[in-house]
N, C-alpha and C positions, 0 to 999 in steps of 0.2 A: 613713671618709669616702669618698664616691663618687668614682671615677676618671672624670672627665668625658670624657677622651680615649677610654676604653674604651666609654662610653655612645655617643659619636658614632660610633665604629667599628661598634658593634652595630647602630645604626640604618642605617648606610650599607652594610653588607655585602649582597651579592646575595641575593635571595629567589626566589620563584616567578616574579615579574615579571622577565624577562630583558631588560636594555637596557644595553649597555656604552658608550653614547655619553658622550663627555667634552665638557664645555662650558667655554670660557674666559671668566672674569669677572674684570675687573681684572687681567688678565695671569696669573691663577692657574687651573690646571686643576682642575675639579670633575667628579665623576661625576654622572649625572642623579639618582641617589638622594640624593646629598648636597644637591643643589639643591632637589629636590621633597619630600624627607622630612626629612633631618637639619636643615637650616637653618630650615624652617617650624616644626618641632617645638620647636627651641631658642627661637625667638621667639614661639611660640604664634600663628602666622599661619594664617588660613583659606585653603585651597587649592581651586580649582575647576579640574578637569581636563576639557577639552573636546576634541571630535574625533569621528571616525567610530566606528562600532561595531567591536568585535573588535580594538582597538588596545592593549588591556591596562589600561584605566582601572579596571575592576573588580578585576583581579588586583593592581594596585598598592594599591588600597584594602584588599584582603584581606591583603596583606603588612603593611600598616600596622596592621591590627587585631591581627595576631600580636604586635606589640610591646606592646599594652595589655591582653592577657589578657582578664579579665572586665570591664575598665574602659572598655568602648566600647559604643556604641549603633549599630546598623546597620539601615538601611532601604532598601528598593527603591521608588523613586518611581513612581507611576502616577496616572492621572487620577482614579481612585476612592479614592485614599488618604485616609483620614479621620484627623483629629487624635486621636481616641480610641485608635487603634492605637498612635500614638506615645506617648501618655501612659501607656498600659497597659504598654508595654515598659519604661518608666522608673518604674513603680509610682506614677505621678502621677495616675492616674485617680480616686484618692480625694480629690484636691484640691477637687473640686466639692462634696464634702460636709464639707470642713473648716469648722469654726465660728469659729475664731479665727486671728489671725496666728501665734500661737505654734504651733498645730497644723500650719499650713502650713510654717512654718520647720522644724519637726521632720521633716516629710515630705520637704522638699527636701534636708535635710541627709543623708538616706539615699540620695540619687541620687549614687552614687560612679562617675560616668562622666566620664572626662577627654577622650574622643575620640568625635566624632559623625560617622559616615560615611553618606552618602546617594548611592545609585546612581540616576542619571537624576533629579537634583533638579528640573530644569526641567519635568518631567512632573507634579510634585506641584501640587495646587491652591494658589493664592496664600496662603491662610490657613496651610496646612501649611508652605510655604516660609518664611513669616514666623516661625513658631515654631522652625524649624530654625535660622534666622539667630540668634535669641536663644540657643538652646542652644549654637551655635558660640561665642558670646561669653560663655557661662557664666551665663545668667540665664533665669528663667522668669517670664512675665507672667501674673498672675492678679488679676482684678478691679481693674485699674489700678495694681497694685504689682508691682515686680520682686523676685524672690527668687533668691539665689545658688545656682548649681549647680556642677558640677566638683569637683575635688579640690585643696585648698589654693590656691584661686583660679586654678587652671589648667584651661582648657578650649580645645579646638581642633576645627575642623571641616574635613572633606574631602568634596568632592562631585564627581560626574561628570555630564556631559551631552553630548548630541549637537548640536553647534553647526550651525546652518543647516538643520535638518530641519523647520522650520516651527514648532517649539514654542519656540524661543529665537531671537528676531529682533533683540533689543537695542533695541526702540523703545517697549515698554510700560513702565508705571510699575514693575511688579514686577521687570522685567528690569533696569532701572536700579538699583533697590535691591539686587538680587542682585549686580550687578557691583561695587557700592560696598562691600558687606559681605564679599565674597570678596577677600582681600588679594592673592593670586596667582591669575591666570587664565592657564593654559598650554594651548596647543593641542598635545596629546600626539602627534598624528599628523603634525605639521609636520616637514618635512625636517630642521630644526635640532634637534628633540627626539625624533623617532621612533627606532625600533630600527635598529641597523646591520645590514648584510647578513649578517655573521657571526652575529649574534643570531638572525636568521630561519632561518639554516642549522641552528642548534642546535634551535630551536623546531620546525621542520618535520620534524626527524629524531628527535624525542622522542616524548612521548605523543601518541597519535592522538585524544585526547579534547579537543574544542574548548572545553570548559567551564573556567571559572576554578577554580583550586585553592582549597579552603577555608582559612581562617586556621589556622595551626598552634597547638598548645597547649603550655604549659610554658615560654614565652619572655617572660613578662610583665616588662617593665622600666619600668613606669609611674612608679614612685618615682624611678628614676634620671633619667628624662626631666624630671620636675618639678624635681628638684634642679638639673639642668642649666639649666633655664629661670630658676631663682632666681639662679644665678650670672650668667646673661646680663642679668637685670634690674638687677643692681647695677653694671653697667658704665656709664660716662659716654658720652654721645654726642659724637663729635668735633664741635667747634664749626663746622668748615667745612661739615658736613652741614646745619647750621641755615641757612647761607647758601644752599646749593643748594635747600633746601626753600622758602625765600622766592622764589628765582628762578623755580621751577616753579609755585608756588602763587599768588603775587601778580604777579611779573614777567611771566609768560606770559599774564596777564589783559589786558595793555596793547593798546589800539588807537590808532593814530596820529590818525585823522581823525574820531572821534566826540566828542561834547561832553564826555562823562565819561571818555573813554579806557578803557573797560572792556568786555570781552566779557560778563562776568556781567550788566552793566546791560542788555544787549540779547540775553540768552540765548534769549528766546522766538522770535527771528527769525534768530539766528546760524545759519549763516554768511552768510545772505542780507541783509547789511547794506550800506546805501549807502556808497560810497567805501571799503569795506574793501579792504585790500591783498591782492593775489593773489601778489605776488612774495616775500612772507614767510610766516610760519605763521599770520598773522591769521585767514585763512579755512579753516585746516586743523585746528586743535586748540584745545580749551578748556583753561583752566588746570587743573592737577591738584588733586584734593581734598586736604584735610588728612589724611584717612584713607589715601589713596594715598601721600602723603609719609611719614607715620609708618610705613606698612607697608614702604616701600623702605628707610628708615633701619634698621628692625628687621631686614630681610632682609640688609642690608649688614653689620651688626654680627654677625649669626648666621653669615654666611659667613666673617667674620673668625675666629670661634671654630672653625669647621670647618677652616680653613686652619691655624690654630695647632695643632690636634690632630694635624696631619700634619707639624708642624715647619716650616711655611711662613709667612713674615712677610708681612703685607699692608703694602706700602710706600706705596700711594697709595689712600686712602679715597675720593677723588673719582672715580677711574676705576672702582673697584668699585661705587660708588653708581650711576654713569651706566650701567654694564652691567646692574646689578640692575633698573633701571627697565624693561628689556625683558621682565621677568617680571611686572611689576605694572601696566603701562600699556596696551600695544597692544590688548587686548581689554576695557579698562575702560569703553569708551564715550565717551572724551573726543575722539577724532578724528572729523572730519566724514565721514559715510558717502560723500558725493560725492567727497571727496578720495581716500579709500581705494579706492573702486570705479572712479572715472574715471581717476585717475592711476596706480593701482597694481594694477589688475585684481582688486581685492578682497583683495589680500595685505596684511593688517594689519601684519605684521612688516616687510615692505619699506617700507611707508608710514611706519612709526615710525622705521626706520633712516635714512630720508632726512631726516626732521626732526632726528634726533639728530646727524647730521653737522654741521648748522648750530649746534645748541645746544652741542655739544662744542667746536667751534672758538671760540665766544663765551666759554665758561667757561674754556677753556685760556688764552685771551688775557688774561683778568682774574684768573686764579687766584692768581698771585703777589702782586698788589696786594691782593686780598681777604684772603689769609692774613696779609699784613703789617699791614694795617689792623686786623684782628681781634686780632693779637698786641699791638699798642699799646692797643687798646680794653680788653682784658682787664686791662691795668695802669692804666687810667684816663686814657689820653691819646688825643686825637683828632688824627690826622695828616692835616691838611687837604690837603696836596699829593697824598697817595695817594688819599684819598677823592674828590678832584676827578677823578682818572684813572678811578676806578671809575664815577662818575656826576657830571657837572658840576653845581654847585649851582643850584638853582632849576629844574632840568629834570625832565621825566617820562620814563619808559621802563622797560625791563626791570630795570635795576640800581638804580633809585631806592629800592625797598623795602629792598634789601640795605644801601645806604648808611645809610638811616634807622635800621635795626636796629643797625648797627655804632656809629653815633653814640650811640644809646641805651645800648649796652653800655659805652661809655666813661664814662658817668655812674654805672655800677655795677661798679667794678673788682673782680675776684675774685683777682687775683694780687698778691703782695707786691712792694714796691719793689725788693727784691733781684733778683727775677725780671726786672724791666724792664731792668736793666743787662745781663743775659745776652741778653735779646731784642734789645737794640740792637746787640749784636755780630753776632747772626745776621741781623737785618733792618736793614740800614744805612739810617739816616734820610736821605731825599733832601734835596738842597740846594735852597733856594729860589732863585728867579730873581735873578740879580745877585750871588749869593754866589760867592767864589773857590773 
């Protein structure tokens, strides 16, 4: 049986890419490799590393390739990159001559690649980018049909790019698609993620060769990573994270003064909407996509597994989730460019942190009531007094979707009556007005 703790340790141990930075997420200290390699590989999340040249993006990709032995595909993006080059590397160039679906299935079953790495993805032509997106997700599109790639339904993609060099400006259709398909987008040369001074001291005193070191051989742990992912997939999602997903996916869509109270309804002109509020986040951020929510839930639970492998207990999933959003959202394209540039001098992380301060306060204020209402709902009871505190009946707003979902859950209880008795001791039922 695979020792998952050993696998996580093997992924997380330092490689040729040297960065000793420690990041606090949910009050737990994680190394950068645990955040950018271990957790995404556990959850099979695609990662896009952006930033200036020479900051280690390619080296980190090479370290990653070391873990997968022969089970990875690597490509260097360029403007004249042709799809035929990619298909040939995967032995899929014969797909054009396949006569039947059976022949194509047999062909794709031989593609034993679990990892797809692309250096300078944003320099590839759009058609090549689109094929890489599909490979990241473990599928190959041929004549209108999708065929499975990867190993045991496991496939993950890592890409790098130079943000702000004119090739990736975040306003074209392909750029929006890329941002949505890459689950984590991290600016690797940002002060919060870049190398420490001690790392640079070692780097500048070591090899005088500025080129990235090639992937090492003989360290293939692909099977162990896939086994780790299967363990991850069997774990249940904490119910509170569902509520947070609704808050950011539907609650964040709310507008006070428009007819349909929806940012998505006016997305063609947002944030230049008549009577939009500038004192809230209405003109600053769009609601998060379902893909971003699921990616953040996956990252949160993968980070939990990383913490457990070190003997550390995650005591608050909510705080870990809110901190994990900083890795999935700031460069996803949901924030208004005017807000980022005019109010935060183009610093996406500071712009996001400012918004998170308000969201965190709102969620912290409602957290206990939401947890309590969920506990009752799981046992088939609607506790109206608590639900009214979350969102008054008949009103619209950020918490209205959360209330509706909890009410729906009460109609589909999943916990036994015996559990309800224990829950009532933990969550004391509030007294109604006039009760002694």
